[in-house]
C-alpha positions in Angstrom: 186.6 -10.7 -76.9 186.8 -14.2 -78.4 183.9 -13.4 -80.7 185.7 -10.3 -81.9 188.9 -12.2 -82.7 187.1 -15.0 -84.5 185.1 -12.5 -86.7 188.0 -12.3 -89.2 189.2 -15.8 -90.2 192.5 -14.4 -91.7 193.7 -13.2 -88.3 195.4 -15.2 -85.6 195.3 -14.1 -82.0 198.8 -13.7 -80.7 197.7 -13.5 -77.1 195.0 -15.5 -75.3 191.8 -13.6 -74.8 191.7 -12.2 -71.3 188.9 -10.5 -69.5 189.8 -6.8 -68.9 188.3 -4.5 -66.4 188.2 -0.9 -67.6 189.0 1.7 -65.0 186.7 4.6 -64.5 189.5 6.9 -65.9 189.5 5.1 -69.3 187.4 6.5 -72.1 184.1 4.6 -71.9 183.5 1.8 -74.5 186.2 2.8 -76.9 186.5 -0.9 -77.6 183.2 -0.9 -79.4 184.4 1.5 -82.0 186.6 -1.2 -83.6 183.9 -3.8 -84.0 182.9 -4.8 -87.5 179.4 -4.6 -88.9 179.1 -8.3 -88.8 179.3 -8.2 -85.0 175.7 -8.1 -83.8 176.8 -6.8 -80.4 178.5 -3.7 -82.0 175.7 -2.9 -84.4 174.4 0.0 -82.2 177.8 1.3 -81.3 179.0 1.5 -84.9 176.3 4.0 -85.9 176.7 6.2 -82.8 178.3 9.7 -83.7 181.7 10.2 -82.2 180.7 13.5 -80.7 178.1 11.6 -78.6 180.7 9.7 -76.6 180.3 10.4 -72.9 183.0 12.4 -71.1 184.9 10.7 -68.3 185.8 12.1 -65.0 189.4 12.7 -66.1 188.7 14.8 -69.2 188.3 18.5 -68.5 185.3 20.4 -69.7 187.1 23.0 -71.8 189.5 21.6 -74.5 192.2 23.5 -76.2 193.1 22.3 -79.7 191.2 20.4 -82.4 192.3 16.9 -83.2 191.3 15.5 -86.6 189.3 12.3 -86.9 192.3 10.7 -88.6 194.4 11.2 -85.5 191.8 9.7 -83.3 191.4 6.7 -85.7 195.1 6.1 -85.7 195.2 6.2 -81.9 192.5 3.6 -81.7 194.1 1.4 -84.4 190.9 -0.3 -85.4 190.8 -2.0 -88.8 188.4 -4.5 -90.3 186.6 -4.7 -87.0 189.7 -5.9 -85.1 191.0 -4.3 -81.9 194.7 -3.8 -81.2 196.1 -6.6 -79.2 197.7 -4.3 -76.8 195.4 -2.7 -74.3 195.1 1.1 -74.7 197.2 3.2 -72.2 195.5 5.2 -69.6 194.8 8.7 -70.8 196.8 11.5 -69.1 195.3 14.0 -66.7 196.1 16.8 -69.2 193.5 17.8 -71.7 193.0 15.3 -74.5 192.5 18.0 -77.2 193.5 21.6 -77.4 191.0 24.0 -78.7 191.7 27.5 -80.1 189.7 30.5 -79.5 186.2 30.2 -81.1 186.7 33.5 -82.9 189.6 32.1 -85.0 187.5 29.9 -87.2 183.9 28.6 -87.3 183.2 25.2 -85.7 183.1 22.2 -88.1 180.8 19.3 -88.2 183.7 16.8 -87.7 184.8 18.2 -84.3 184.6 15.7 -81.4 183.8 18.5 -78.9 182.0 21.7 -79.7 184.2 24.7 -79.3 183.3 27.5 -76.9 184.7 31.0 -76.6 188.0 31.3 -74.7 187.7 32.4 -71.1 191.4 32.6 -70.3 192.4 35.3 -67.9 188.9 35.8 -66.5 188.0 35.0 -63.0 184.5 33.7 -62.1 183.6 37.1 -60.7 184.5 38.7 -64.0 182.5 36.2 -66.2 179.4 38.4 -66.2 179.3 40.9 -69.0 179.9 44.5 -68.0 177.1 47.0 -68.5 177.4 48.9 -71.8 178.5 52.6 -71.5 175.9 55.2 -72.4 175.8 56.4 -76.0 177.2 59.8 -75.0 180.4 58.1 -73.7 180.9 55.9 -76.7 184.3 56.3 -78.3 184.2 58.0 -81.7 185.5 55.9 -84.6 188.7 57.6 -85.8 188.0 56.5 -89.3 184.5 58.0 -89.3 185.8 61.2 -87.7 188.4 61.8 -90.5 186.1 60.8 -93.4 185.6 63.2 -96.3 182.4 64.7 -97.4 180.1 62.4 -99.3 176.9 63.1 -101.2 174.0 63.4 -98.8 171.1 60.9 -99.1 168.4 62.6 -97.1 167.6 65.3 -94.6 168.2 64.2 -91.0 166.3 64.9 -87.8 167.7 64.4 -84.4 164.5 65.3 -82.5 162.4 62.1 -82.2 158.7 62.8 -82.5 155.8 61.1 -80.8 158.0 59.3 -78.3 156.2 57.7 -75.4 156.2 59.9 -72.3 156.4 59.0 -68.7 155.1 62.5 -67.6 152.3 63.1 -70.2 149.5 60.9 -71.3 148.8 60.0 -74.9 146.3 62.9 -75.2 147.1 65.9 -73.0 145.7 69.4 -72.7 147.9 72.5 -72.7 149.5 73.4 -69.3 148.0 70.7 -67.2 148.3 71.8 -63.6 149.3 68.3 -62.3 152.2 68.1 -64.8 153.4 71.6 -64.0 153.4 70.7 -60.3 155.5 67.6 -61.0 157.9 69.6 -63.1 158.4 72.1 -60.4 159.3 69.4 -58.0 161.7 67.9 -60.5 163.6 71.1 -60.9 163.7 71.8 -57.2 165.2 68.3 -56.6 168.2 69.0 -58.8 170.7 71.7 -58.3 171.6 74.0 -61.2 174.8 72.1 -62.1 172.9 68.9 -62.5 170.1 70.5 -64.5 172.8 72.1 -66.8 174.3 68.7 -67.5 170.8 67.4 -68.3 170.3 70.3 -70.7 173.7 69.8 -72.3 173.0 66.1 -72.9 169.7 66.8 -74.6 171.1 69.8 -76.6 174.0 67.6 -77.9 171.6 65.0 -79.1 169.2 67.6 -80.7 172.2 69.3 -82.4 173.6 66.0 -83.7 176.9 66.4 -81.8 176.7 63.2 -79.8 174.8 59.9 -80.4 174.9 60.1 -84.2 174.7 56.7 -85.8 176.7 55.4 -88.8 173.5 55.4 -90.9 172.8 59.0 -90.1 176.4 60.0 -91.0 176.0 58.2 -94.3 172.7 59.9 -95.0 173.8 63.5 -94.2 177.3 63.1 -95.7 179.1 64.6 -92.7 180.0 63.4 -89.3 178.0 65.8 -87.0 175.1 68.2 -87.0 177.4 71.2 -86.5 178.7 70.6 -90.0 175.2 69.8 -91.4 173.9 73.1 -90.1 176.1 75.0 -92.6 175.0 73.0 -95.6 171.9 73.4 -97.8 170.4 70.1 -96.9 170.6 71.1 -93.2 167.4 73.1 -93.6 165.3 70.7 -91.5 167.8 70.6 -88.6 168.1 74.4 -88.6 164.3 74.8 -88.3 164.3 72.2 -85.4 167.0 74.1 -83.5 165.2 77.4 -84.0 162.0 75.9 -82.6 163.8 74.3 -79.7 165.4 77.6 -78.8 162.1 79.5 -78.8 160.2 76.7 -77.1 162.6 76.5 -74.2 162.6 80.3 -73.8 158.8 80.3 -73.6 158.9 77.5 -71.0 161.4 79.4 -69.0 159.2 82.5 -69.1 156.3 80.4 -68.0 158.2 79.2 -65.0 158.2 82.9 -63.7 154.9 84.1 -65.0 153.1 81.0 -63.8 153.9 81.8 -60.2 150.6 83.4 -59.0 151.6 83.3 -55.3 153.6 85.9 -53.3 156.2 88.1 -54.8 159.1 86.2 -53.2 158.0 83.1 -55.1 158.5 84.8 -58.5 161.8 86.3 -57.3 163.0 82.8 -56.4 162.0 81.6 -59.9 164.1 84.4 -61.4 167.0 83.4 -59.2 166.7 79.8 -60.3 166.9 80.8 -63.9 169.9 83.0 -63.3 171.7 80.2 -61.4 171.0 77.8 -64.3 172.4 80.3 -66.8 175.6 80.6 -64.7 175.9 76.8 -64.7 175.5 76.8 -68.5 178.0 79.6 -69.3 181.5 79.0 -70.9 183.9 77.4 -68.4 181.1 75.6 -66.6 178.9 73.2 -68.7 179.6 75.2 -71.8 176.2 74.7 -73.3 175.7 78.0 -75.2 172.3 77.0 -76.9 170.9 76.2 -73.5 172.3 79.5 -72.1 170.7 81.4 -75.0 167.3 79.8 -74.3 167.5 80.6 -70.5 168.6 84.2 -71.2 165.9 84.5 -73.8 163.3 83.7 -71.1 164.9 86.3 -68.7 165.0 89.0 -71.4 161.6 88.3 -72.7 159.4 91.6 -72.6 156.7 89.8 -70.5 159.3 89.0 -67.9 161.6 92.0 -68.0 158.7 94.4 -67.4 158.0 92.9 -63.9 159.6 95.8 -61.9 158.5 94.6 -58.5 159.7 91.1 -59.1 163.2 92.3 -60.2 163.4 94.7 -57.3 162.6 91.8 -55.0 165.4 89.8 -56.7 167.9 92.5 -56.0 166.8 92.8 -52.4 166.6 89.1 -51.5 169.2 87.5 -53.9 171.7 90.3 -54.5 174.5 88.0 -55.9 172.2 86.5 -58.6 171.0 90.0 -59.6 174.5 91.3 -59.9 175.6 88.2 -61.9 172.7 88.7 -64.3 173.4 92.4 -64.9 177.2 92.4 -64.9 178.1 89.0 -66.4 175.3 87.3 -68.2 173.7 90.2 -70.1 177.1 91.4 -71.6 178.0 87.8 -72.4 174.8 87.1 -74.3 175.1 90.4 -76.2 178.6 89.4 -77.4 177.4 85.9 -78.4 174.5 87.2 -80.4 176.9 89.6 -82.2 179.4 86.8 -83.0 182.1 88.1 -80.7 181.7 85.9 -77.6 183.8 83.0 -76.5 183.5 80.0 -78.8 186.8 78.0 -78.4 186.5 74.3 -77.7 187.5 73.6 -74.2 185.6 76.3 -72.3 182.7 75.7 -74.7 181.2 72.2 -75.3 178.4 73.3 -77.6 178.7 76.6 -79.5 176.0 79.2 -80.0 174.3 78.3 -83.3 171.2 80.5 -83.2 172.7 83.6 -85.1 174.1 81.4 -87.9 170.9 79.4 -88.1 168.8 82.6 -88.4 171.1 84.0 -91.0 171.1 80.9 -93.2 167.3 80.7 -92.9 167.0 84.2 -94.4 166.4 86.4 -91.4 167.8 89.9 -91.7 170.6 91.1 -89.4 169.3 93.9 -87.2 171.1 97.2 -86.7 172.7 99.9 -88.9 174.1 98.9 -92.2 177.8 99.1 -91.4 177.3 97.3 -88.1 175.1 94.6 -89.7 177.7 93.9 -92.3 180.4 93.4 -89.7 178.1 91.2 -87.7 177.2 89.2 -90.8 180.9 88.5 -91.6 181.6 87.5 -88.0 178.7 85.1 -88.0 179.8 83.5 -91.2 183.4 83.3 -90.0 182.2 81.7 -86.7 180.1 79.2 -88.7 183.1 78.1 -90.7 185.2 77.6 -87.5 182.3 75.8 -85.9 182.1 73.2 -88.7 185.9 72.8 -88.7 186.1 72.3 -84.9 183.1 69.9 -84.7 185.4 66.9 -83.6 186.9 69.1 -80.9 183.5 70.1 -79.6 182.4 66.5 -79.6 185.4 65.5 -77.4 184.8 68.3 -75.0 181.1 67.5 -74.7 181.8 63.8 -74.1 184.4 64.8 -71.5 181.9 67.0 -69.6 179.3 64.2 -69.6 181.6 61.4 -68.7 180.2 59.5 -65.7 177.0 61.5 -65.8 173.8 59.5 -65.2 170.7 61.6 -66.0 167.3 61.4 -64.3 165.0 60.0 -67.0 162.1 62.3 -66.1 164.2 65.4 -66.1 165.9 64.5 -69.3 162.5 64.0 -71.0 161.2 67.3 -69.6 164.0 69.1 -71.5 163.3 67.6 -74.9 161.7 69.6 -77.6 158.8 67.2 -78.1 157.8 67.2 -74.5 157.9 71.0 -74.1 155.9 71.4 -77.3 153.2 69.1 -76.0 153.3 70.7 -72.6 152.7 74.2 -73.9 150.2 73.5 -76.7 148.7 70.1 -75.9 148.8 67.0 -78.0 146.5 68.5 -80.6 147.9 72.0 -80.7 151.5 70.7 -81.0 150.9 69.9 -84.7 149.8 73.4 -85.6 152.0 75.7 -87.7 155.0 77.0 -85.8 154.4 80.7 -86.3 150.7 80.4 -85.2 151.7 78.5 -82.1 154.3 81.0 -81.0 152.1 84.0 -81.6 149.2 82.6 -79.5 151.5 81.6 -76.6 153.1 85.1 -76.6 149.7 86.5 -76.1 149.1 84.0 -73.2 152.3 85.1 -71.5 151.3 88.8 -72.0 148.0 88.2 -70.2 149.8 86.4 -67.3 152.3 89.2 -67.0 149.5 91.8 -66.8 147.7 89.9 -64.1 150.9 89.7 -62.0 151.8 93.4 -62.4 149.2 95.5 -64.2 150.2 98.6 -66.0 149.7 101.8 -64.1 
């Protein structure tokens, strides 16, 4: 201390130099900060950054408000290498500096203590981040939902291709027996209600009703696939949904025609499809594209011609047979004609196949006067479908809230998986019309083997 006082000849010491013992609660070595450059003992301390000062046991770890270097320098009162004559007071037990939330402003180079995000109001048990909600439960941005139409940038696809599969190898042959056996076990493990929710989830993603990213909205100019389907640049999406509908119908028919065992086995497969259709109907899951695909399998000529199988269904599973004849068939007929239920609430995903076929140039079947009425109903339904897209999105998200799908079953219901399952990894890239024609012939052969014509 005497050396420090004698370093400046123009200063007189008002008090005799006394040896001081610094308590453990004092900031360590603060006296060295006031030494001049001429003091050889303070040469190392004068070049040490302030932020490198060690923290004492009385200072808390989290600090609350930034203090400028000028305030700290005033508190130390060091000038010309001379310390204040009066000994510094013992720091209080309260935090020395208060630190605002790290999100208010970026940290600066001059801060004594690096700022950390505020953790006020969180207990230690809540410090771990909560798992993120699935994408189908994400809240829709209100600003994005109410946005106006913008010029589209590109055609959008919601069906990812060439995704890695946990059920199929990179190169697979059509209808591999081991894969079919695994799929049969998967569907038997899940009751129809669970399978219906899996199908609703995949259908909502394939249609672009849920899980649409901000970039996809910007590219297609609208907020959902239901709106995109009605626009000229929705051509690619319309073709994908047509292929999905027909591919799932073929897979459902295969589930019945592939049963080469006893008659009761085929009747049980029919009952499973009927129960799945009941779980998909309006008021239940409300997935009308899924319902249309299942009914397409049940009404396919190769399946409907199996008289012995349907008779066994009416004998062994009477309730399922009655529900199919009295409820499901009239409902599907009304939906195809544009007269079925389509209000958001009982329906989560509307029936898009008639509108898609119409916009892709397919002719409306039936007499001229009936076909004109059907055409008008279909166009009117398409307009309401696009207008009510936000309502359908909310209903679908509500149906899927809290649902955690089985990854394998979810993959088994995707368009890409079913395409590779039916035609193999090589045949999946063939033209669509050629693929469907060949597989229809395969189903015809299987049907004849089960119940040959008399």
